[in-house]
PDB file of N, CA, C and O in Angstrom:
ATOM      1  N   UNK A   1      63.137 -11.778  12.656  1.00  0.00           N
ATOM      2  CA  UNK A   1      62.670 -12.658  11.599  1.00  0.00           C
ATOM      3  C   UNK A   1      62.987 -12.027  10.254  1.00  0.00           C
ATOM      4  O   UNK A   1      62.796 -10.824  10.078  1.00  0.00           O
ATOM      5  N   UNK A   2      63.463 -12.809   9.315  1.00  0.00           N
ATOM      6  CA  UNK A   2      63.821 -12.332   7.996  1.00  0.00           C
ATOM      7  C   UNK A   2      62.608 -12.398   7.078  1.00  0.00           C
ATOM      8  O   UNK A   2      61.905 -13.407   7.020  1.00  0.00           O
ATOM      9  N   UNK A   3      62.378 -11.296   6.359  1.00  0.00           N
ATOM     10  CA  UNK A   3      61.271 -11.275   5.411  1.00  0.00           C
ATOM     11  C   UNK A   3      61.654 -11.998   4.131  1.00  0.00           C
ATOM     12  O   UNK A   3      62.811 -11.982   3.712  1.00  0.00           O
ATOM     13  N   UNK A   4      60.677 -12.621   3.528  1.00  0.00           N
ATOM     14  CA  UNK A   4      60.890 -13.284   2.256  1.00  0.00           C
ATOM     15  C   UNK A   4      61.034 -12.222   1.168  1.00  0.00           C
ATOM     16  O   UNK A   4      60.295 -11.238   1.143  1.00  0.00           O
ATOM     17  N   UNK A   5      62.000 -12.434   0.269  1.00  0.00           N
ATOM     18  CA  UNK A   5      62.179 -11.529  -0.858  1.00  0.00           C
ATOM     19  C   UNK A   5      61.540 -12.143  -2.096  1.00  0.00           C
ATOM     20  O   UNK A   5      61.721 -13.326  -2.386  1.00  0.00           O
ATOM     21  N   UNK A   6      60.800 -11.328  -2.810  1.00  0.00           N
ATOM     22  CA  UNK A   6      60.050 -11.771  -3.977  1.00  0.00           C
ATOM     23  C   UNK A   6      60.652 -11.205  -5.254  1.00  0.00           C
ATOM     24  O   UNK A   6      61.275 -10.144  -5.235  1.00  0.00           O
ATOM     25  N   UNK A   7      60.469 -11.902  -6.349  1.00  0.00           N
ATOM     26  CA  UNK A   7      60.896 -11.409  -7.655  1.00  0.00           C
ATOM     27  C   UNK A   7      59.813 -10.491  -8.219  1.00  0.00           C
ATOM     28  O   UNK A   7      58.666 -10.547  -7.776  1.00  0.00           O
ATOM     29  N   UNK A   8      60.162  -9.649  -9.190  1.00  0.00           N
ATOM     30  CA  UNK A   8      59.128  -8.843  -9.857  1.00  0.00           C
ATOM     31  C   UNK A   8      58.039  -9.711 -10.495  1.00  0.00           C
ATOM     32  O   UNK A   8      56.870  -9.325 -10.506  1.00  0.00           O
ATOM     33  N   UNK A   9      58.412 -10.871 -11.023  1.00  0.00           N
ATOM     34  CA  UNK A   9      57.407 -11.763 -11.606  1.00  0.00           C
ATOM     35  C   UNK A   9      56.416 -12.258 -10.558  1.00  0.00           C
ATOM     36  O   UNK A   9      55.214 -12.318 -10.818  1.00  0.00           O
ATOM     37  N   UNK A  10      56.916 -12.615  -9.368  1.00  0.00           N
ATOM     38  CA  UNK A  10      56.037 -13.091  -8.293  1.00  0.00           C
ATOM     39  C   UNK A  10      55.099 -11.986  -7.825  1.00  0.00           C
ATOM     40  O   UNK A  10      53.915 -12.228  -7.588  1.00  0.00           O
ATOM     41  N   UNK A  11      55.632 -10.763  -7.691  1.00  0.00           N
ATOM     42  CA  UNK A  11      54.793  -9.637  -7.274  1.00  0.00           C
ATOM     43  C   UNK A  11      53.746  -9.341  -8.347  1.00  0.00           C
ATOM     44  O   UNK A  11      52.594  -9.044  -8.031  1.00  0.00           O
ATOM     45  N   UNK A  12      54.147  -9.422  -9.602  1.00  0.00           N
ATOM     46  CA  UNK A  12      53.202  -9.181 -10.705  1.00  0.00           C
ATOM     47  C   UNK A  12      52.041 -10.171 -10.653  1.00  0.00           C
ATOM     48  O   UNK A  12      50.890  -9.784 -10.856  1.00  0.00           O
ATOM     49  N   UNK A  13      52.328 -11.432 -10.387  1.00  0.00           N
ATOM     50  CA  UNK A  13      51.263 -12.438 -10.280  1.00  0.00           C
ATOM     51  C   UNK A  13      50.341 -12.126  -9.110  1.00  0.00           C
ATOM     52  O   UNK A  13      49.122 -12.245  -9.228  1.00  0.00           O
ATOM     53  N   UNK A  14      50.924 -11.724  -7.978  1.00  0.00           N
ATOM     54  CA  UNK A  14      50.122 -11.400  -6.794  1.00  0.00           C
ATOM     55  C   UNK A  14      49.166 -10.246  -7.066  1.00  0.00           C
ATOM     56  O   UNK A  14      48.012 -10.268  -6.637  1.00  0.00           O
ATOM     57  N   UNK A  15      49.660  -9.233  -7.788  1.00  0.00           N
ATOM     58  CA  UNK A  15      48.889  -8.008  -8.013  1.00  0.00           C
ATOM     59  C   UNK A  15      48.116  -8.014  -9.327  1.00  0.00           C
ATOM     60  O   UNK A  15      47.395  -7.067  -9.642  1.00  0.00           O
ATOM     61  N   UNK A  16      48.276  -9.096 -10.090  1.00  0.00           N
ATOM     62  CA  UNK A  16      47.607  -9.250 -11.380  1.00  0.00           C
ATOM     63  C   UNK A  16      47.936  -8.105 -12.337  1.00  0.00           C
ATOM     64  O   UNK A  16      47.053  -7.519 -12.963  1.00  0.00           O
ATOM     65  N   UNK A  17      49.231  -7.805 -12.433  1.00  0.00           N
ATOM     66  CA  UNK A  17      49.750  -6.829 -13.388  1.00  0.00           C
ATOM     67  C   UNK A  17      50.928  -7.489 -14.100  1.00  0.00           C
ATOM     68  O   UNK A  17      51.332  -8.596 -13.743  1.00  0.00           O
ATOM     69  N   UNK A  18      51.472  -6.822 -15.093  1.00  0.00           N
ATOM     70  CA  UNK A  18      52.605  -7.392 -15.816  1.00  0.00           C
ATOM     71  C   UNK A  18      53.903  -7.166 -15.042  1.00  0.00           C
ATOM     72  O   UNK A  18      54.009  -6.215 -14.267  1.00  0.00           O
ATOM     73  N   UNK A  19      54.887  -8.037 -15.251  1.00  0.00           N
ATOM     74  CA  UNK A  19      56.199  -7.820 -14.635  1.00  0.00           C
ATOM     75  C   UNK A  19      56.807  -6.469 -15.056  1.00  0.00           C
ATOM     76  O   UNK A  19      57.520  -5.838 -14.276  1.00  0.00           O
ATOM     77  N   UNK A  20      56.525  -6.037 -16.275  1.00  0.00           N
ATOM     78  CA  UNK A  20      57.037  -4.734 -16.732  1.00  0.00           C
ATOM     79  C   UNK A  20      56.474  -3.601 -15.881  1.00  0.00           C
ATOM     80  O   UNK A  20      57.189  -2.646 -15.578  1.00  0.00           O
ATOM     81  N   UNK A  21      55.207  -3.692 -15.493  1.00  0.00           N
ATOM     82  CA  UNK A  21      54.597  -2.675 -14.639  1.00  0.00           C
ATOM     83  C   UNK A  21      55.279  -2.641 -13.279  1.00  0.00           C
ATOM     84  O   UNK A  21      55.551  -1.564 -12.748  1.00  0.00           O
ATOM     85  N   UNK A  22      55.555  -3.803 -12.716  1.00  0.00           N
ATOM     86  CA  UNK A  22      56.247  -3.873 -11.418  1.00  0.00           C
ATOM     87  C   UNK A  22      57.625  -3.225 -11.543  1.00  0.00           C
ATOM     88  O   UNK A  22      58.036  -2.483 -10.651  1.00  0.00           O
ATOM     89  N   UNK A  23      58.339  -3.492 -12.628  1.00  0.00           N
ATOM     90  CA  UNK A  23      59.672  -2.903 -12.810  1.00  0.00           C
ATOM     91  C   UNK A  23      59.599  -1.380 -12.964  1.00  0.00           C
ATOM     92  O   UNK A  23      60.482  -0.668 -12.485  1.00  0.00           O
ATOM     93  N   UNK A  24      58.573  -0.886 -13.615  1.00  0.00           N
ATOM     94  CA  UNK A  24      58.377   0.574 -13.720  1.00  0.00           C
ATOM     95  C   UNK A  24      58.170   1.156 -12.326  1.00  0.00           C
ATOM     96  O   UNK A  24      58.776   2.171 -11.984  1.00  0.00           O
ATOM     97  N   UNK A  25      57.315   0.519 -11.515  1.00  0.00           N
ATOM     98  CA  UNK A  25      57.071   0.996 -10.150  1.00  0.00           C
ATOM     99  C   UNK A  25      58.357   0.989  -9.336  1.00  0.00           C
ATOM    100  O   UNK A  25      58.589   1.896  -8.537  1.00  0.00           O
ATOM    101  N   UNK A  26      59.196  -0.029  -9.533  1.00  0.00           N
ATOM    102  CA  UNK A  26      60.471  -0.103  -8.823  1.00  0.00           C
ATOM    103  C   UNK A  26      61.399   1.038  -9.247  1.00  0.00           C
ATOM    104  O   UNK A  26      62.014   1.692  -8.405  1.00  0.00           O
ATOM    105  N   UNK A  27      61.492   1.267 -10.543  1.00  0.00           N
ATOM    106  CA  UNK A  27      62.399   2.313 -11.040  1.00  0.00           C
ATOM    107  C   UNK A  27      61.966   3.706 -10.606  1.00  0.00           C
ATOM    108  O   UNK A  27      62.812   4.549 -10.307  1.00  0.00           O
ATOM    109  N   UNK A  28      60.660   3.959 -10.568  1.00  0.00           N
ATOM    110  CA  UNK A  28      60.223   5.312 -10.195  1.00  0.00           C
ATOM    111  C   UNK A  28      59.959   5.475  -8.701  1.00  0.00           C
ATOM    112  O   UNK A  28      59.561   6.552  -8.258  1.00  0.00           O
ATOM    113  N   UNK A  29      60.177   4.415  -7.919  1.00  0.00           N
ATOM    114  CA  UNK A  29      60.065   4.510  -6.467  1.00  0.00           C
ATOM    115  C   UNK A  29      58.679   4.300  -5.905  1.00  0.00           C
ATOM    116  O   UNK A  29      58.486   4.431  -4.696  1.00  0.00           O
ATOM    117  N   UNK A  30      57.708   3.980  -6.739  1.00  0.00           N
ATOM    118  CA  UNK A  30      56.353   3.711  -6.268  1.00  0.00           C
ATOM    119  C   UNK A  30      56.324   2.461  -5.393  1.00  0.00           C
ATOM    120  O   UNK A  30      55.582   2.396  -4.413  1.00  0.00           O
ATOM    121  N   UNK A  31      57.129   1.481  -5.753  1.00  0.00           N
ATOM    122  CA  UNK A  31      57.291   0.246  -4.990  1.00  0.00           C
ATOM    123  C   UNK A  31      58.758   0.148  -4.604  1.00  0.00           C
ATOM    124  O   UNK A  31      59.643   0.295  -5.447  1.00  0.00           O
ATOM    125  N   UNK A  32      59.012  -0.103  -3.320  1.00  0.00           N
ATOM    126  CA  UNK A  32      60.400  -0.197  -2.846  1.00  0.00           C
ATOM    127  C   UNK A  32      60.952  -1.597  -3.080  1.00  0.00           C
ATOM    128  O   UNK A  32      60.274  -2.597  -2.847  1.00  0.00           O
ATOM    129  N   UNK A  33      62.191  -1.645  -3.545  1.00  0.00           N
ATOM    130  CA  UNK A  33      62.849  -2.925  -3.771  1.00  0.00           C
ATOM    131  C   UNK A  33      64.353  -2.777  -3.676  1.00  0.00           C
ATOM    132  O   UNK A  33      64.876  -1.677  -3.501  1.00  0.00           O
ATOM    133  N   UNK A  34      65.039  -3.900  -3.792  1.00  0.00           N
ATOM    134  CA  UNK A  34      66.498  -3.944  -3.724  1.00  0.00           C
ATOM    135  C   UNK A  34      67.036  -4.456  -5.044  1.00  0.00           C
ATOM    136  O   UNK A  34      66.449  -5.345  -5.661  1.00  0.00           O
ATOM    137  N   UNK A  35      68.148  -3.896  -5.472  1.00  0.00           N
ATOM    138  CA  UNK A  35      68.839  -4.444  -6.634  1.00  0.00           C
ATOM    139  C   UNK A  35      69.941  -5.367  -6.128  1.00  0.00           C
ATOM    140  O   UNK A  35      70.740  -4.981  -5.275  1.00  0.00           O
ATOM    141  N   UNK A  36      69.978  -6.580  -6.653  1.00  0.00           N
ATOM    142  CA  UNK A  36      70.968  -7.574  -6.248  1.00  0.00           C
ATOM    143  C   UNK A  36      71.652  -8.135  -7.492  1.00  0.00           C
ATOM    144  O   UNK A  36      71.226  -7.869  -8.616  1.00  0.00           O
ATOM    145  N   UNK A  37      72.708  -8.909  -7.285  1.00  0.00           N
ATOM    146  CA  UNK A  37      73.372  -9.566  -8.406  1.00  0.00           C
ATOM    147  C   UNK A  37      73.973  -8.581  -9.388  1.00  0.00           C
ATOM    148  O   UNK A  37      73.568  -8.541 -10.549  1.00  0.00           O
ATOM    149  N   UNK A  38      74.932  -7.789  -8.941  1.00  0.00           N
ATOM    150  CA  UNK A  38      75.589  -6.763  -9.763  1.00  0.00           C
ATOM    151  C   UNK A  38      74.615  -5.661 -10.161  1.00  0.00           C
ATOM    152  O   UNK A  38      74.828  -4.965 -11.153  1.00  0.00           O
ATOM    153  N   UNK A  39      73.548  -5.507  -9.387  1.00  0.00           N
ATOM    154  CA  UNK A  39      72.612  -4.411  -9.608  1.00  0.00           C
ATOM    155  C   UNK A  39      71.656  -4.602 -10.759  1.00  0.00           C
ATOM    156  O   UNK A  39      71.051  -3.638 -11.229  1.00  0.00           O
ATOM    157  N   UNK A  40      71.509  -5.831 -11.224  1.00  0.00           N
ATOM    158  CA  UNK A  40      70.639  -6.069 -12.380  1.00  0.00           C
ATOM    159  C   UNK A  40      69.320  -6.728 -12.014  1.00  0.00           C
ATOM    160  O   UNK A  40      68.360  -6.633 -12.779  1.00  0.00           O
ATOM    161  N   UNK A  41      69.244  -7.383 -10.887  1.00  0.00           N
ATOM    162  CA  UNK A  41      68.044  -8.117 -10.499  1.00  0.00           C
ATOM    163  C   UNK A  41      67.340  -7.409  -9.349  1.00  0.00           C
ATOM    164  O   UNK A  41      67.984  -6.975  -8.395  1.00  0.00           O
ATOM    165  N   UNK A  42      66.035  -7.294  -9.438  1.00  0.00           N
ATOM    166  CA  UNK A  42      65.233  -6.685  -8.377  1.00  0.00           C
ATOM    167  C   UNK A  42      64.699  -7.753  -7.448  1.00  0.00           C
ATOM    168  O   UNK A  42      64.365  -8.857  -7.878  1.00  0.00           O
ATOM    169  N   UNK A  43      64.620  -7.417  -6.163  1.00  0.00           N
ATOM    170  CA  UNK A  43      63.929  -8.232  -5.163  1.00  0.00           C
ATOM    171  C   UNK A  43      63.103  -7.293  -4.302  1.00  0.00           C
ATOM    172  O   UNK A  43      63.540  -6.191  -3.970  1.00  0.00           O
ATOM    173  N   UNK A  44      61.898  -7.741  -3.941  1.00  0.00           N
ATOM    174  CA  UNK A  44      60.954  -6.919  -3.205  1.00  0.00           C
ATOM    175  C   UNK A  44      60.544  -7.681  -1.950  1.00  0.00           C
ATOM    176  O   UNK A  44      60.162  -8.849  -2.025  1.00  0.00           O
ATOM    177  N   UNK A  45      60.623  -7.018  -0.798  1.00  0.00           N
ATOM    178  CA  UNK A  45      60.207  -7.678   0.443  1.00  0.00           C
ATOM    179  C   UNK A  45      58.684  -7.737   0.509  1.00  0.00           C
ATOM    180  O   UNK A  45      57.989  -6.910  -0.081  1.00  0.00           O
ATOM    181  N   UNK A  46      58.187  -8.722   1.233  1.00  0.00           N
ATOM    182  CA  UNK A  46      56.735  -8.828   1.430  1.00  0.00           C
ATOM    183  C   UNK A  46      56.199  -7.566   2.099  1.00  0.00           C
ATOM    184  O   UNK A  46      55.098  -7.111   1.788  1.00  0.00           O
ATOM    185  N   UNK A  47      56.985  -7.004   3.021  1.00  0.00           N
ATOM    186  CA  UNK A  47      56.573  -5.773   3.700  1.00  0.00           C
ATOM    187  C   UNK A  47      56.428  -4.600   2.735  1.00  0.00           C
ATOM    188  O   UNK A  47      55.537  -3.766   2.901  1.00  0.00           O
ATOM    189  N   UNK A  48      57.293  -4.531   1.735  1.00  0.00           N
ATOM    190  CA  UNK A  48      57.189  -3.460   0.740  1.00  0.00           C
ATOM    191  C   UNK A  48      55.920  -3.600  -0.089  1.00  0.00           C
ATOM    192  O   UNK A  48      55.293  -2.605  -0.452  1.00  0.00           O
ATOM    193  N   UNK A  49      55.548  -4.840  -0.384  1.00  0.00           N
ATOM    194  CA  UNK A  49      54.311  -5.069  -1.134  1.00  0.00           C
ATOM    195  C   UNK A  49      53.109  -4.641  -0.294  1.00  0.00           C
ATOM    196  O   UNK A  49      52.206  -3.973  -0.798  1.00  0.00           O
ATOM    197  N   UNK A  50      53.096  -5.023   0.979  1.00  0.00           N
ATOM    198  CA  UNK A  50      51.993  -4.611   1.860  1.00  0.00           C
ATOM    199  C   UNK A  50      51.930  -3.099   1.976  1.00  0.00           C
ATOM    200  O   UNK A  50      50.849  -2.515   1.900  1.00  0.00           O
ATOM    201  N   UNK A  51      53.079  -2.460   2.159  1.00  0.00           N
ATOM    202  CA  UNK A  51      53.127  -1.001   2.253  1.00  0.00           C
ATOM    203  C   UNK A  51      52.560  -0.368   0.986  1.00  0.00           C
ATOM    204  O   UNK A  51      51.789   0.589   1.059  1.00  0.00           O
ATOM    205  N   UNK A  52      52.938  -0.894  -0.163  1.00  0.00           N
ATOM    206  CA  UNK A  52      52.448  -0.405  -1.445  1.00  0.00           C
ATOM    207  C   UNK A  52      50.922  -0.527  -1.530  1.00  0.00           C
ATOM    208  O   UNK A  52      50.244   0.402  -1.969  1.00  0.00           O
ATOM    209  N   UNK A  53      50.395  -1.664  -1.113  1.00  0.00           N
ATOM    210  CA  UNK A  53      48.959  -1.909  -1.215  1.00  0.00           C
ATOM    211  C   UNK A  53      48.136  -1.016  -0.296  1.00  0.00           C
ATOM    212  O   UNK A  53      47.043  -0.586  -0.665  1.00  0.00           O
ATOM    213  N   UNK A  54      48.648  -0.734   0.892  1.00  0.00           N
ATOM    214  CA  UNK A  54      47.857  -0.037   1.895  1.00  0.00           C
ATOM    215  C   UNK A  54      48.205   1.441   2.041  1.00  0.00           C
ATOM    216  O   UNK A  54      47.545   2.154   2.797  1.00  0.00           O
ATOM    217  N   UNK A  55      49.229   1.915   1.333  1.00  0.00           N
ATOM    218  CA  UNK A  55      49.705   3.291   1.479  1.00  0.00           C
ATOM    219  C   UNK A  55      48.583   4.315   1.263  1.00  0.00           C
ATOM    220  O   UNK A  55      48.409   5.219   2.080  1.00  0.00           O
ATOM    221  N   UNK A  56      47.842   4.184   0.200  1.00  0.00           N
ATOM    222  CA  UNK A  56      46.835   5.179  -0.129  1.00  0.00           C
ATOM    223  C   UNK A  56      45.522   4.992   0.622  1.00  0.00           C
ATOM    224  O   UNK A  56      44.656   5.866   0.580  1.00  0.00           O
ATOM    225  N   UNK A  57      45.367   3.878   1.299  1.00  0.00           N
ATOM    226  CA  UNK A  57      44.112   3.596   1.987  1.00  0.00           C
ATOM    227  C   UNK A  57      44.170   3.916   3.471  1.00  0.00           C
ATOM    228  O   UNK A  57      43.158   3.807   4.163  1.00  0.00           O
ATOM    229  N   UNK A  58      45.333   4.309   3.974  1.00  0.00           N
ATOM    230  CA  UNK A  58      45.520   4.590   5.395  1.00  0.00           C
ATOM    231  C   UNK A  58      45.050   3.435   6.268  1.00  0.00           C
ATOM    232  O   UNK A  58      44.512   3.642   7.356  1.00  0.00           O
ATOM    233  N   UNK A  59      45.259   2.212   5.778  1.00  0.00           N
ATOM    234  CA  UNK A  59      44.882   1.012   6.524  1.00  0.00           C
ATOM    235  C   UNK A  59      46.125   0.190   6.787  1.00  0.00           C
ATOM    236  O   UNK A  59      47.085   0.232   6.017  1.00  0.00           O
ATOM    237  N   UNK A  60      46.103  -0.543   7.859  1.00  0.00           N
ATOM    238  CA  UNK A  60      47.141  -1.518   8.119  1.00  0.00           C
ATOM    239  C   UNK A  60      46.573  -2.877   7.745  1.00  0.00           C
ATOM    240  O   UNK A  60      45.371  -3.094   7.903  1.00  0.00           O
ATOM    241  N   UNK A  61      47.395  -3.801   7.253  1.00  0.00           N
ATOM    242  CA  UNK A  61      46.861  -5.100   6.815  1.00  0.00           C
ATOM    243  C   UNK A  61      46.014  -5.804   7.871  1.00  0.00           C
ATOM    244  O   UNK A  61      45.001  -6.415   7.532  1.00  0.00           O
ATOM    245  N   UNK A  62      46.404  -5.734   9.135  1.00  0.00           N
ATOM    246  CA  UNK A  62      45.642  -6.440  10.159  1.00  0.00           C
ATOM    247  C   UNK A  62      44.316  -5.760  10.484  1.00  0.00           C
ATOM    248  O   UNK A  62      43.466  -6.357  11.145  1.00  0.00           O
ATOM    249  N   UNK A  63      44.122  -4.504  10.025  1.00  0.00           N
ATOM    250  CA  UNK A  63      42.882  -3.780  10.279  1.00  0.00           C
ATOM    251  C   UNK A  63      42.075  -3.583   9.010  1.00  0.00           C
ATOM    252  O   UNK A  63      41.282  -2.646   8.927  1.00  0.00           O
ATOM    253  N   UNK A  64      42.256  -4.431   8.033  1.00  0.00           N
ATOM    254  CA  UNK A  64      41.624  -4.261   6.730  1.00  0.00           C
ATOM    255  C   UNK A  64      40.232  -4.902   6.717  1.00  0.00           C
ATOM    256  O   UNK A  64      39.989  -5.873   6.001  1.00  0.00           O
ATOM    257  N   UNK A  65      39.331  -4.345   7.517  1.00  0.00           N
ATOM    258  CA  UNK A  65      37.980  -4.907   7.637  1.00  0.00           C
ATOM    259  C   UNK A  65      36.973  -4.272   6.704  1.00  0.00           C
ATOM    260  O   UNK A  65      35.871  -4.796   6.542  1.00  0.00           O
ATOM    261  N   UNK A  66      37.322  -3.156   6.085  1.00  0.00           N
ATOM    262  CA  UNK A  66      36.341  -2.453   5.267  1.00  0.00           C
ATOM    263  C   UNK A  66      36.882  -2.191   3.856  1.00  0.00           C
ATOM    264  O   UNK A  66      36.953  -1.048   3.406  1.00  0.00           O
ATOM    265  N   UNK A  67      37.261  -3.281   3.169  1.00  0.00           N
ATOM    266  CA  UNK A  67      37.748  -3.170   1.806  1.00  0.00           C
ATOM    267  C   UNK A  67      36.587  -2.897   0.869  1.00  0.00           C
ATOM    268  O   UNK A  67      35.490  -3.419   1.067  1.00  0.00           O
ATOM    269  N   UNK A  68      36.818  -2.096  -0.133  1.00  0.00           N
ATOM    270  CA  UNK A  68      35.796  -1.772  -1.124  1.00  0.00           C
ATOM    271  C   UNK A  68      35.402  -3.041  -1.874  1.00  0.00           C
ATOM    272  O   UNK A  68      36.244  -3.893  -2.157  1.00  0.00           O
ATOM    273  N   UNK A  69      34.125  -3.157  -2.189  1.00  0.00           N
ATOM    274  CA  UNK A  69      33.649  -4.271  -2.972  1.00  0.00           C
ATOM    275  C   UNK A  69      33.346  -5.531  -2.194  1.00  0.00           C
ATOM    276  O   UNK A  69      33.025  -6.556  -2.796  1.00  0.00           O
ATOM    277  N   UNK A  70      33.434  -5.493  -0.906  1.00  0.00           N
ATOM    278  CA  UNK A  70      33.123  -6.689  -0.119  1.00  0.00           C
ATOM    279  C   UNK A  70      31.920  -6.441   0.742  1.00  0.00           C
ATOM    280  O   UNK A  70      31.497  -7.330   1.482  1.00  0.00           O
TER     281      UNK A  70
END
């Protein structure tokens, strides 16, 4: 199955941060993405976003039963 690729703007909306912040994370490797279109446009897989969100929590998305604040 092919994963959907997201734009930095779409990821920014999902995470409630600015597109500039997403691009900084992409450039410094905090968030994994692909450069397409002569290397000028970023695309981020849904899996990379999930990995980014859960990396520091040692949780997998399907086992996320004990999120803080809930």
